C-alpha positions, 0 to 999 in steps of 0.5 A: 500500500502506498504511503500517504504524502505529508505536506509541510505547510507554511501559512502566509498571513498578510494585512495592509491598510488598503485591505480594510485595516482593522476589519476582523475578517482580514486580521492576522489573528483571524487568518491564523485561526482560519488556517489552523481550523482548515488543517485540523483533522487533515492527515496529509498537511502539517503546519511547520511555520507561520509567515507574517507581513503585517502592514505591507501592501500586496502590490509588491512581493518584496515583503520580509515574511514572504521572502522568508517563505520563498527561502524555506521553499527553496531550501526544501523546508516547505512544500505547501503554501496556505493563504486565506485567499488569493488577495492575501497572497498578492495583488499583482496579477502578473507576478501572482500568476507566474508564481502559482501557475509556473514557479510552484508547480516546477518546485512541486509545491502545493498551493491552497487559497482557503476561501477561494476554494482553490487547491493546486493538488486537485484543481482542474484546467479551468481553475488554473487557466481561468479562475485564478487569473481572473481573481488575480486580475480583480485583486490587481484592479482593486489596488489600482483603484485604491491608489487612484483614490488616495492620490486624488484625495492627497492632491485635494488636501495639498491644494487646500494647504493641508500638511500631509507629510509623515513628519513636520519639517525642522522648525515646525511641529503638527498642531495638536488641535489640527494634525494637518496644520503646522505650528512653530516649534519654539526651540527649533525655530530659534535654530532656523533663524540662527542658520539664516542669520549666520548665512547673511553674515557670510558663513558658508553652509559647512561653517554653519554645520560645524558651528551647530555641532560645536554648540551641541545642537542636535541634527533634525533627525536626532532632535525628532528622536529626542522628542519621541517621534519614530523618525527612523523606519528601523532600529539602527545601531549607529552613532548620533547623526550630526549636522551636515552642509547639505542639511543646512542648505536644505533649510536655507532653500526651503520656502516653508519658512516663509509660511508657504506650504510646498508639497508634491515635489515627488510622485510614485512612478506607478501604483506597483512601484515604491520608487518615486521621481522628482517633479519639475518645480513648476508642478509643485503645489504651493499655498501661501499663508498656511502657517506662521513664517519663521523668516522674513521674505526679504531675508529669504530672498537675500539668502537665495542670492548669496547661495546662487553667487557663493561666498567663500570664507576669508582664510582663517575666519568663519565668515566671508568678506562683507561684499561677497555675493553682492560685488560684481564687475560693472562691465562683464557682470562676473563676481569680483574676487578678493586678493591680497598683494604684498610690497615689501612688508606692506599688505594690500587687500583689493578686489578684481574681476573674476573673469580677468583673474581666470584669464577669460577676457575683461579687464582687472577693474581693480579697486582697493578694499579701503577705497571700496568700503569708503565709497559704499559707506558714503552711499549707505550714509546718503541712503540713511540721510534720505530715510531720516528726512522722510521720518521728520515730523514723527520722530517721537513715534519712531523713538517709541517704536525703537524702544519697543523693538529693543524691549522685544529683543530683550524678551526674545533673549529671555525666551531663548534662554528659557527654551535652551534650559528646557532643551537641556532638561530634555537631553538630560532625561534622554541620557537617563533613559539610555542608562536605564535601558542599558541597565535593563539589558542584563536582566533581559539576557538572564531571562533569555530574551536576548543573546550574549551578542545582542547584550554586547551590541545593545550595551555599546549602542546605548553607551555611545548614545548616552555619551553623545546626548550628554556631550550635547547637553554640556555644549548647550549648557556652555552656549546658554552661559555664553548667551547670558554673559553676552547679554550682560556685556552688550551695550546698545551700540549701533550696528556697523554700516558694513556689517555683513548681515546689514549689507546683505539685506540693504544692498542688492548689487554693487558694480565696479567699473574700470577707473574705480567708479562704484554704483550701489543698487539698494533692494527695495526702492531700486535706487542707485548711488555712484561714486 
């Protein structure tokens, strides 16, 4: 008598949001119970393992549980696959059909879809060639239809200015009362304003990133983690992330800080692929005035021009010279470059046309830095004189406004001190949490929850994270002390006319012509001063 074959079954369970989310009939537990009930009493099938993908779309077969199932099939550990129905197996009718009709038969693997009443061991020609393809096609069409509806709904929300991203951009957080609206994150907003101010003062993106790291300011990713947001998609044993020039530049070029919601920068190639492609800027969806701006539009535009023209720091200093990004040759329009000449022991700093410096035509247009400063200062004083004339007759009102502005600046300083103290406290809490988790690892190891290797790896991870957070707290403590000491020492002295930030905001372009003629174009009125 022929011995009955015993199939070693792998039960595949899958659930995703588009499949009904929390409907009981599709829940993982319900699928498991159905499979166990189906196998109960059958002498030819024995369940060897359950393979679960909870929260994965059926349109792609790159799912961890499914991949593990195929590996066990290839290894000969599983020769029967059981699913609740064909939609649990997958919603891509081409790939699902290939596996069921070609791959599994070639590997002598039995396939069972319980509620679709399909069993490859007993299925006839019509079931293989008609019923399975049609049902797989219906499942695929369902996924395509859902994808179209989701895209349409998301576009409507974007056009209304509602935020639909997974995480708020650095400097903002979701409104607790309205999740699709952004509100300023007080602490991070101060950091964003500092980044723009430093760029206006002539610091490069690299120098700004270095400054932030030196002060112990957490990078956007680490800041989200400290705030309790599940920012990373998986647990990674690595050191704390630092600020980079690219992260700084992303902030400096993001229109969201103007109060403008910009979304729809990328789109999925199609509903079957997770890969996205970038969309042209003219197709981005912009809605102005959706949230509080952190940066004035004048400051933002000035920064974009500085980024466009570039500004190298003076050798041995963090900042560029005051004229970087606004000084151009009056004839060819190329930027002027700063050079140093030496005659004996005497050094002379001057500017010249970058085209001539690179040997690409034009003429030198050489002008000494002291001469340029004198002429630009004269233009700025003349401009200030005009504005002063316009203010006559309401001087008292202006003085009161200035007084109020000074008091507001003082309040802002006090608010910053308070936010820094709060951030330091949060960092200290996070450091203590790392120590507590590290302390609990030994108990987990004793109970057999983790292996000896995991104990060593996680202990090292929490120790490094603790050290990184503690260092950040210490650095921010020093920053708080510096700010408080600076506030006590600073006198209400006027700003130098040629300070980099003031010059960037006031002046749009300085043109130098052959012979030393200098023309200054101001941003707002478009007026010119020459000398």
